[in-house]
N, CA, C, O and the ligand as a Tripos MOL2 file, in Angstrom:
@<TRIPOS>MOLECULE
protein
  205   203    52     0     0
PROTEIN
NO_CHARGES

@<TRIPOS>ATOM
      1 N          -0.2630    1.0180   17.9540 N.3       1 MET1
      2 CA         -1.3450    0.1790   17.2180 C.3       1 MET1
      3 C          -0.7400    0.0120   15.8070 C.2       1 MET1
      4 O          -0.5030    1.0330   15.1610 O.2       1 MET1
      5 N          -0.5060   -1.0560   15.3470 N.am      2 SER2
      6 CA         -0.1140   -1.2670   13.9910 C.3       2 SER2
      7 C          -1.1030   -2.2020   13.3620 C.2       2 SER2
      8 O          -1.5400   -3.1920   13.9490 O.2       2 SER2
      9 N          -1.4560   -1.8340   12.0890 N.am      3 ASP3
     10 CA         -2.3800   -2.5410   11.3250 C.3       3 ASP3
     11 C          -1.6880   -3.0740   10.1410 C.2       3 ASP3
     12 O          -0.6110   -2.5630    9.8340 O.2       3 ASP3
     13 N          -2.1680   -4.0300    9.4420 N.am      4 THR4
     14 CA         -1.6270   -4.4140    8.2630 C.3       4 THR4
     15 C          -2.6440   -4.5690    6.9950 C.2       4 THR4
     16 O          -3.7680   -5.0280    7.1990 O.2       4 THR4
     17 N          -2.3310   -4.2700    5.9850 N.am      5 TYR5
     18 CA         -3.1950   -4.2630    4.8050 C.3       5 TYR5
     19 C          -2.6600   -5.4130    3.8420 C.2       5 TYR5
     20 O          -1.4650   -5.5900    3.6100 O.2       5 TYR5
     21 N          -3.6320   -6.1210    3.3480 N.am      6 SER6
     22 CA         -3.2700   -7.0800    2.3300 C.3       6 SER6
     23 C          -4.2880   -7.0070    1.2010 C.2       6 SER6
     24 O          -5.4730   -7.2460    1.4310 O.2       6 SER6
     25 N          -3.8530   -6.6810   -0.0180 N.am      7 GLY7
     26 CA         -4.7040   -6.3910   -1.1190 C.3       7 GLY7
     27 C          -3.9440   -5.8800   -2.2360 C.2       7 GLY7
     28 O          -2.7300   -6.0400   -2.3680 O.2       7 GLY7
     29 N          -4.7170   -5.2440   -3.0550 N.am      8 GLU8
     30 CA         -4.2810   -4.5470   -4.3790 C.3       8 GLU8
     31 C          -3.5050   -3.1600   -4.0970 C.2       8 GLU8
     32 O          -3.9750   -2.3330   -3.3160 O.2       8 GLU8
     33 N          -2.3160   -2.9610   -4.7630 N.am      9 PHE9
     34 CA         -1.6710   -1.8790   -4.9000 C.3       9 PHE9
     35 C          -1.4520   -1.5140   -6.3430 C.2       9 PHE9
     36 O          -1.3940   -2.4350   -7.1580 O.2       9 PHE9
     37 N          -1.3340   -0.3630   -6.7150 N.am     10 TYR10
     38 CA         -1.0500   -0.0080   -8.1110 C.3      10 TYR10
     39 C           0.4970    0.4170   -7.8940 C.2      10 TYR10
     40 O           0.9120    1.2350   -7.0730 O.2      10 TYR10
     41 N           1.2360   -0.3240   -8.8120 N.am     11 CYS11
     42 CA          2.7490   -0.1020   -8.8530 C.3      11 CYS11
     43 C           2.9910    0.8080  -10.1720 C.2      11 CYS11
     44 O           2.7060    0.4830  -11.3240 O.2      11 CYS11
     45 N           3.5660    1.9940   -9.7520 N.am     12 VAL12
     46 CA          3.6610    3.0570  -10.8490 C.3      12 VAL12
     47 C           4.8480    2.5490  -11.8060 C.2      12 VAL12
     48 O           4.9780    2.9800  -12.9520 O.2      12 VAL12
     49 N           5.6200    1.6850  -11.2860 N.am     13 LYS13
     50 CA          6.7960    1.2610  -12.0790 C.3      13 LYS13
     51 C           6.3890    0.2570  -13.1740 C.2      13 LYS13
     52 O           6.6320    0.3910  -14.3730 O.2      13 LYS13
     53 N           5.6760   -0.8610  -12.5420 N.am     14 CYS14
     54 CA          5.1130   -1.8330  -13.4950 C.3      14 CYS14
     55 C           3.9070   -1.3190  -14.3120 C.2      14 CYS14
     56 O           3.5860   -1.9050  -15.3460 O.2      14 CYS14
     57 N           3.2660   -0.2900  -13.8930 N.am     15 LYS15
     58 CA          1.9970    0.2620  -14.2050 C.3      15 LYS15
     59 C           0.9960   -0.9890  -14.2600 C.2      15 LYS15
     60 O           0.2980   -1.2210  -15.2460 O.2      15 LYS15
     61 N           1.0010   -1.7060  -13.1910 N.am     16 GLU16
     62 CA          0.0040   -2.6800  -13.0670 C.3      16 GLU16
     63 C          -0.3280   -2.9200  -11.6070 C.2      16 GLU16
     64 O           0.4090   -2.6320  -10.6640 O.2      16 GLU16
     65 N          -1.5780   -3.5060  -11.5320 N.am     17 LYS17
     66 CA         -1.7990   -3.6380   -9.9670 C.3      17 LYS17
     67 C          -1.1640   -5.0060   -9.4670 C.2      17 LYS17
     68 O          -1.0940   -6.0560  -10.1060 O.2      17 LYS17
     69 N          -0.7350   -4.7630   -8.2260 N.am     18 ARG18
     70 CA          0.0140   -5.9440   -7.6230 C.3      18 ARG18
     71 C          -0.7520   -6.2910   -6.2980 C.2      18 ARG18
     72 O          -1.3160   -5.4160   -5.6410 O.2      18 ARG18
     73 N          -0.7410   -7.6190   -5.9410 N.am     19 GLN19
     74 CA         -1.1500   -8.0770   -4.7570 C.3      19 GLN19
     75 C          -0.0150   -8.0950   -3.7170 C.2      19 GLN19
     76 O           0.9570   -8.8320   -3.8810 O.2      19 GLN19
     77 N          -0.1260   -7.3390   -2.7170 N.am     20 ALA20
     78 CA          0.9350   -7.1740   -1.6250 C.3      20 ALA20
     79 C           0.4580   -7.0800   -0.2470 C.2      20 ALA20
     80 O          -0.7320   -6.8830   -0.0030 O.2      20 ALA20
     81 N           1.4010   -7.2220    0.7200 N.am     21 GLU21
     82 CA          0.9250   -6.9550    1.9990 C.3      21 GLU21
     83 C           1.6430   -5.7900    2.5440 C.2      21 GLU21
     84 O           2.8130   -5.6140    2.2030 O.2      21 GLU21
     85 N           1.0590   -4.9690    3.3620 N.am     22 GLY22
     86 CA          1.8100   -3.8210    3.8640 C.3      22 GLY22
     87 C           1.3270   -3.2730    5.1070 C.2      22 GLY22
     88 O           0.3090   -3.7030    5.6500 O.2      22 GLY22
     89 N           2.0850   -2.2570    5.6100 N.am     23 LYS23
     90 CA          1.5960   -1.6430    6.8500 C.3      23 LYS23
     91 C           0.7460   -0.5790    6.7510 C.2      23 LYS23
     92 O           0.9570    0.2220    5.8400 O.2      23 LYS23
     93 N          -0.3080   -0.3730    7.6080 N.am     24 VAL24
     94 CA         -1.1670    0.6820    7.4500 C.3      24 VAL24
     95 C          -0.5480    1.9310    8.4170 C.2      24 VAL24
     96 O          -0.1980    1.7060    9.5750 O.2      24 VAL24
     97 N          -0.4730    3.0250    7.9150 N.am     25 VAL25
     98 CA          0.0630    4.1710    8.5220 C.3      25 VAL25
     99 C          -0.9600    5.3720    8.4890 C.2      25 VAL25
    100 O          -1.8140    5.3050    7.6050 O.2      25 VAL25
    101 N          -0.9870    6.3740    9.2660 N.am     26 GLU26
    102 CA         -1.9410    7.4300    9.2380 C.3      26 GLU26
    103 C          -1.0810    8.7270    9.0370 C.2      26 GLU26
    104 O          -0.2190    9.0940    9.8350 O.2      26 GLU26
    105 N          -1.3890    9.3240    7.9740 N.am     27 THR27
    106 CA         -0.7090   10.5460    7.4790 C.3      27 THR27
    107 C          -1.6830   11.6310    7.4290 C.2      27 THR27
    108 O          -2.6790   11.4740    6.7230 O.2      27 THR27
    109 N          -1.5250   12.7200    8.0920 N.am     28 ASN28
    110 CA         -2.5590   13.8440    7.9560 C.3      28 ASN28
    111 C          -3.9350   13.4680    8.1910 C.2      28 ASN28
    112 O          -4.8000   14.1180    7.6030 O.2      28 ASN28
    113 N          -4.2960   12.4660    9.0020 N.am     29 GLY29
    114 CA         -5.5970   12.0060    9.2650 C.3      29 GLY29
    115 C          -6.0270   10.9400    8.1800 C.2      29 GLY29
    116 O          -7.1020   10.3420    8.2170 O.2      29 GLY29
    117 N          -5.1580   10.7910    7.3080 N.am     30 ARG30
    118 CA         -5.7210    9.7270    6.2710 C.3      30 ARG30
    119 C          -4.8200    8.4140    6.5970 C.2      30 ARG30
    120 O          -3.6590    8.4060    7.0060 O.2      30 ARG30
    121 N          -5.6340    7.3450    6.3190 N.am     31 ARG31
    122 CA         -4.9970    5.9920    6.3830 C.3      31 ARG31
    123 C          -4.4250    5.6250    5.0360 C.2      31 ARG31
    124 O          -5.0580    5.7480    3.9880 O.2      31 ARG31
    125 N          -3.0900    5.1310    5.1320 N.am     32 MET32
    126 CA         -2.4870    4.7720    3.9070 C.3      32 MET32
    127 C          -1.7920    3.3200    4.1390 C.2      32 MET32
    128 O          -1.2380    2.9990    5.1900 O.2      32 MET32
    129 N          -1.8940    2.5960    3.1320 N.am     33 ALA33
    130 CA         -1.2230    1.2970    3.1460 C.3      33 ALA33
    131 C           0.1810    1.4540    2.3830 C.2      33 ALA33
    132 O           0.3810    1.9600    1.2790 O.2      33 ALA33
    133 N           1.0550    0.9050    3.2350 N.am     34 LYS34
    134 CA          2.5210    1.0420    2.5420 C.3      34 LYS34
    135 C           3.1140   -0.4690    2.3100 C.2      34 LYS34
    136 O           3.3460   -1.2460    3.2360 O.2      34 LYS34
    137 N           3.3170   -0.7500    0.9480 N.am     35 GLY35
    138 CA          3.8290   -1.9850    0.7370 C.3      35 GLY35
    139 C           4.9680   -1.9450   -0.3880 C.2      35 GLY35
    140 O           5.4350   -0.9230   -0.8920 O.2      35 GLY35
    141 N           5.2850   -3.1410   -0.6480 N.am     36 VAL36
    142 CA          6.4710   -3.2330   -1.5410 C.3      36 VAL36
    143 C           6.0870   -4.1670   -2.8270 C.2      36 VAL36
    144 O           5.6120   -5.2860   -2.6360 O.2      36 VAL36
    145 N           6.2970   -3.7000   -4.0460 N.am     37 CYS37
    146 CA          5.8360   -4.6130   -5.1850 C.3      37 CYS37
    147 C           6.7580   -6.0280   -5.2160 C.2      37 CYS37
    148 O           7.9870   -6.0850   -5.1660 O.2      37 CYS37
    149 N           5.9320   -7.0070   -5.3010 N.am     38 PRO38
    150 CA          6.7250   -8.2230   -5.1740 C.3      38 PRO38
    151 C           7.5050   -8.4400   -6.6380 C.2      38 PRO38
    152 O           8.3320   -9.3440   -6.7600 O.2      38 PRO38
    153 N           7.2380   -7.7120   -7.5250 N.am     39 VAL39
    154 CA          8.0810   -7.8470   -8.7660 C.3      39 VAL39
    155 C           9.2750   -7.0870   -9.0970 C.2      39 VAL39
    156 O          10.2980   -7.4970   -9.6450 O.2      39 VAL39
    157 N           8.9450   -5.7210   -8.6120 N.am     40 CYS40
    158 CA         10.2090   -4.8630   -8.9330 C.3      40 CYS40
    159 C          10.7370   -4.1390   -7.6630 C.2      40 CYS40
    160 O          11.6830   -3.3560   -7.7600 O.2      40 CYS40
    161 N          10.1940   -4.3680   -6.5960 N.am     41 GLY41
    162 CA         10.6350   -3.9870   -5.2940 C.3      41 GLY41
    163 C          10.2960   -2.4410   -4.9660 C.2      41 GLY41
    164 O          10.7600   -1.8830   -3.9720 O.2      41 GLY41
    165 N           9.4300   -1.7910   -5.9080 N.am     42 THR42
    166 CA          9.2000   -0.3390   -5.6160 C.3      42 THR42
    167 C           8.2040   -0.2260   -4.5170 C.2      42 THR42
    168 O           7.3070   -1.0510   -4.3430 O.2      42 THR42
    169 N           8.4080    0.8770   -3.7510 N.am     43 ASN43
    170 CA          7.4510    1.1640   -2.5130 C.3      43 ASN43
    171 C           6.1080    1.3960   -3.1210 C.2      43 ASN43
    172 O           5.9670    2.1290   -4.1000 O.2      43 ASN43
    173 N           5.0860    0.7500   -2.5200 N.am     44 LEU44
    174 CA          3.6900    1.0780   -3.0890 C.3      44 LEU44
    175 C           2.9220    1.8190   -1.9980 C.2      44 LEU44
    176 O           3.1470    1.5390   -0.8200 O.2      44 LEU44
    177 N           2.0960    2.6770   -2.3030 N.am     45 ASN45
    178 CA          1.3590    3.4590   -1.3430 C.3      45 ASN45
    179 C          -0.1450    3.2060   -1.8490 C.2      45 ASN45
    180 O          -0.3640    3.0870   -3.0540 O.2      45 ASN45
    181 N          -1.0580    3.1360   -1.0050 N.am     46 ARG46
    182 CA         -2.4400    3.1470   -1.3670 C.3      46 ARG46
    183 C          -3.1790    3.8010   -0.2170 C.2      46 ARG46
    184 O          -3.0230    3.5100    0.9690 O.2      46 ARG46
    185 N          -4.0790    4.8000   -0.7480 N.am     47 ILE47
    186 CA         -4.8930    5.4300    0.1700 C.3      47 ILE47
    187 C          -6.1240    4.6200    0.5490 C.2      47 ILE47
    188 O          -6.8470    4.2250   -0.3660 O.2      47 ILE47
    189 N          -6.4390    4.3270    1.8470 N.am     48 LEU48
    190 CA         -7.5570    3.5760    2.2510 C.3      48 LEU48
    191 C          -8.8320    4.3170    2.5300 C.2      48 LEU48
    192 O          -9.9330    3.7760    2.4260 O.2      48 LEU48
    193 N          -8.6620    5.5340    2.8780 N.am     49 GLY49
    194 CA         -9.6760    6.4190    3.2710 C.3      49 GLY49
    195 C         -10.1950    6.0440    4.6730 C.2      49 GLY49
    196 O          -9.4010    5.4090    5.3680 O.2      49 GLY49
    197 N         -11.3240    6.3170    5.1670 N.am     50 LYS50
    198 CA        -11.7120    6.0570    6.5500 C.3      50 LYS50
    199 C         -12.3990    4.7330    6.7040 C.2      50 LYS50
    200 O         -13.2260    4.2700    5.9180 O.2      50 LYS50
    201 N         -11.9870    4.2090    7.7460 N.am     51 ALA51
    202 CA        -12.4050    2.7510    8.0680 C.3      51 ALA51
    203 C         -13.7050    2.8690    8.6610 C.2      51 ALA51
    204 O         -14.3090    1.8620    9.0300 O.2      51 ALA51
    205 ZN          6.3300   -3.0890   -9.6320 Zn       52 ZN52
@<TRIPOS>BOND
     1     1     2 1
     2     2     3 1
     3     3     4 2
     4     3     5 am
     5     5     6 1
     6     6     7 1
     7     7     8 2
     8     7     9 am
     9     9    10 1
    10    10    11 1
    11    11    12 2
    12    11    13 am
    13    13    14 1
    14    14    15 1
    15    15    16 2
    16    15    17 am
    17    17    18 1
    18    18    19 1
    19    19    20 2
    20    19    21 am
    21    21    22 1
    22    22    23 1
    23    23    24 2
    24    23    25 am
    25    25    26 1
    26    26    27 1
    27    27    28 2
    28    27    29 am
    29    29    30 1
    30    30    31 1
    31    31    32 2
    32    31    33 am
    33    33    34 1
    34    34    35 1
    35    35    36 2
    36    35    37 am
    37    37    38 1
    38    38    39 1
    39    39    40 2
    40    39    41 am
    41    41    42 1
    42    42    43 1
    43    43    44 2
    44    43    45 am
    45    45    46 1
    46    46    47 1
    47    47    48 2
    48    47    49 am
    49    49    50 1
    50    50    51 1
    51    51    52 2
    52    51    53 am
    53    53    54 1
    54    54    55 1
    55    55    56 2
    56    55    57 am
    57    57    58 1
    58    58    59 1
    59    59    60 2
    60    59    61 am
    61    61    62 1
    62    62    63 1
    63    63    64 2
    64    63    65 am
    65    65    66 1
    66    66    67 1
    67    67    68 2
    68    67    69 am
    69    69    70 1
    70    70    71 1
    71    71    72 2
    72    71    73 am
    73    73    74 1
    74    74    75 1
    75    75    76 2
    76    75    77 am
    77    77    78 1
    78    78    79 1
    79    79    80 2
    80    79    81 am
    81    81    82 1
    82    82    83 1
    83    83    84 2
    84    83    85 am
    85    85    86 1
    86    86    87 1
    87    87    88 2
    88    87    89 am
    89    89    90 1
    90    90    91 1
    91    91    92 2
    92    91    93 am
    93    93    94 1
    94    94    95 1
    95    95    96 2
    96    95    97 am
    97    97    98 1
    98    98    99 1
    99    99   100 2
   100    99   101 am
   101   101   102 1
   102   102   103 1
   103   103   104 2
   104   103   105 am
   105   105   106 1
   106   106   107 1
   107   107   108 2
   108   107   109 am
   109   109   110 1
   110   110   111 1
   111   111   112 2
   112   111   113 am
   113   113   114 1
   114   114   115 1
   115   115   116 2
   116   115   117 am
   117   117   118 1
   118   118   119 1
   119   119   120 2
   120   119   121 am
   121   121   122 1
   122   122   123 1
   123   123   124 2
   124   123   125 am
   125   125   126 1
   126   126   127 1
   127   127   128 2
   128   127   129 am
   129   129   130 1
   130   130   131 1
   131   131   132 2
   132   131   133 am
   133   133   134 1
   134   134   135 1
   135   135   136 2
   136   135   137 am
   137   137   138 1
   138   138   139 1
   139   139   140 2
   140   139   141 am
   141   141   142 1
   142   142   143 1
   143   143   144 2
   144   143   145 am
   145   145   146 1
   146   146   147 1
   147   147   148 2
   148   147   149 am
   149   149   150 1
   150   150   151 1
   151   151   152 2
   152   151   153 am
   153   153   154 1
   154   154   155 1
   155   155   156 2
   156   155   157 am
   157   157   158 1
   158   158   159 1
   159   159   160 2
   160   159   161 am
   161   161   162 1
   162   162   163 1
   163   163   164 2
   164   163   165 am
   165   165   166 1
   166   166   167 1
   167   167   168 2
   168   167   169 am
   169   169   170 1
   170   170   171 1
   171   171   172 2
   172   171   173 am
   173   173   174 1
   174   174   175 1
   175   175   176 2
   176   175   177 am
   177   177   178 1
   178   178   179 1
   179   179   180 2
   180   179   181 am
   181   181   182 1
   182   182   183 1
   183   183   184 2
   184   183   185 am
   185   185   186 1
   186   186   187 1
   187   187   188 2
   188   187   189 am
   189   189   190 1
   190   190   191 1
   191   191   192 2
   192   191   193 am
   193   193   194 1
   194   194   195 1
   195   195   196 2
   196   195   197 am
   197   197   198 1
   198   198   199 1
   199   199   200 2
   200   199   201 am
   201   201   202 1
   202   202   203 1
   203   203   204 2
@<TRIPOS>SUBSTRUCTURE
     1 MET1         2 RESIDUE 1 A MET
     2 SER2         6 RESIDUE 1 A SER
     3 ASP3        10 RESIDUE 1 A ASP
     4 THR4        14 RESIDUE 1 A THR
     5 TYR5        18 RESIDUE 1 A TYR
     6 SER6        22 RESIDUE 1 A SER
     7 GLY7        26 RESIDUE 1 A GLY
     8 GLU8        30 RESIDUE 1 A GLU
     9 PHE9        34 RESIDUE 1 A PHE
    10 TYR10       38 RESIDUE 1 A TYR
    11 CYS11       42 RESIDUE 1 A CYS
    12 VAL12       46 RESIDUE 1 A VAL
    13 LYS13       50 RESIDUE 1 A LYS
    14 CYS14       54 RESIDUE 1 A CYS
    15 LYS15       58 RESIDUE 1 A LYS
    16 GLU16       62 RESIDUE 1 A GLU
    17 LYS17       66 RESIDUE 1 A LYS
    18 ARG18       70 RESIDUE 1 A ARG
    19 GLN19       74 RESIDUE 1 A GLN
    20 ALA20       78 RESIDUE 1 A ALA
    21 GLU21       82 RESIDUE 1 A GLU
    22 GLY22       86 RESIDUE 1 A GLY
    23 LYS23       90 RESIDUE 1 A LYS
    24 VAL24       94 RESIDUE 1 A VAL
    25 VAL25       98 RESIDUE 1 A VAL
    26 GLU26      102 RESIDUE 1 A GLU
    27 THR27      106 RESIDUE 1 A THR
    28 ASN28      110 RESIDUE 1 A ASN
    29 GLY29      114 RESIDUE 1 A GLY
    30 ARG30      118 RESIDUE 1 A ARG
    31 ARG31      122 RESIDUE 1 A ARG
    32 MET32      126 RESIDUE 1 A MET
    33 ALA33      130 RESIDUE 1 A ALA
    34 LYS34      134 RESIDUE 1 A LYS
    35 GLY35      138 RESIDUE 1 A GLY
    36 VAL36      142 RESIDUE 1 A VAL
    37 CYS37      146 RESIDUE 1 A CYS
    38 PRO38      150 RESIDUE 1 A PRO
    39 VAL39      154 RESIDUE 1 A VAL
    40 CYS40      158 RESIDUE 1 A CYS
    41 GLY41      162 RESIDUE 1 A GLY
    42 THR42      166 RESIDUE 1 A THR
    43 ASN43      170 RESIDUE 1 A ASN
    44 LEU44      174 RESIDUE 1 A LEU
    45 ASN45      178 RESIDUE 1 A ASN
    46 ARG46      182 RESIDUE 1 A ARG
    47 ILE47      186 RESIDUE 1 A ILE
    48 LEU48      190 RESIDUE 1 A LEU
    49 GLY49      194 RESIDUE 1 A GLY
    50 LYS50      198 RESIDUE 1 A LYS
    51 ALA51      202 RESIDUE 1 A ALA
    52 ZN52       205 GROUP 0 **** ****
C-alpha cells in the first residue's frame, strides 16, 4: 500500500514552506511524508501523525 501526500513541507535549506508532492512512508509507527523541494531539490520530510 502506497500513499501520496500533497501539501506543505518545510524546506530546511530554503528556510521556507514549499508546496510539494511526496510519498507517505511509515517509520517506527509514525507516518511521514517524503518529498523534494521544487526550488532547491532538497529532500523534505514531514511528520503526518496518525490518520
Ligand atoms: Zn528548498
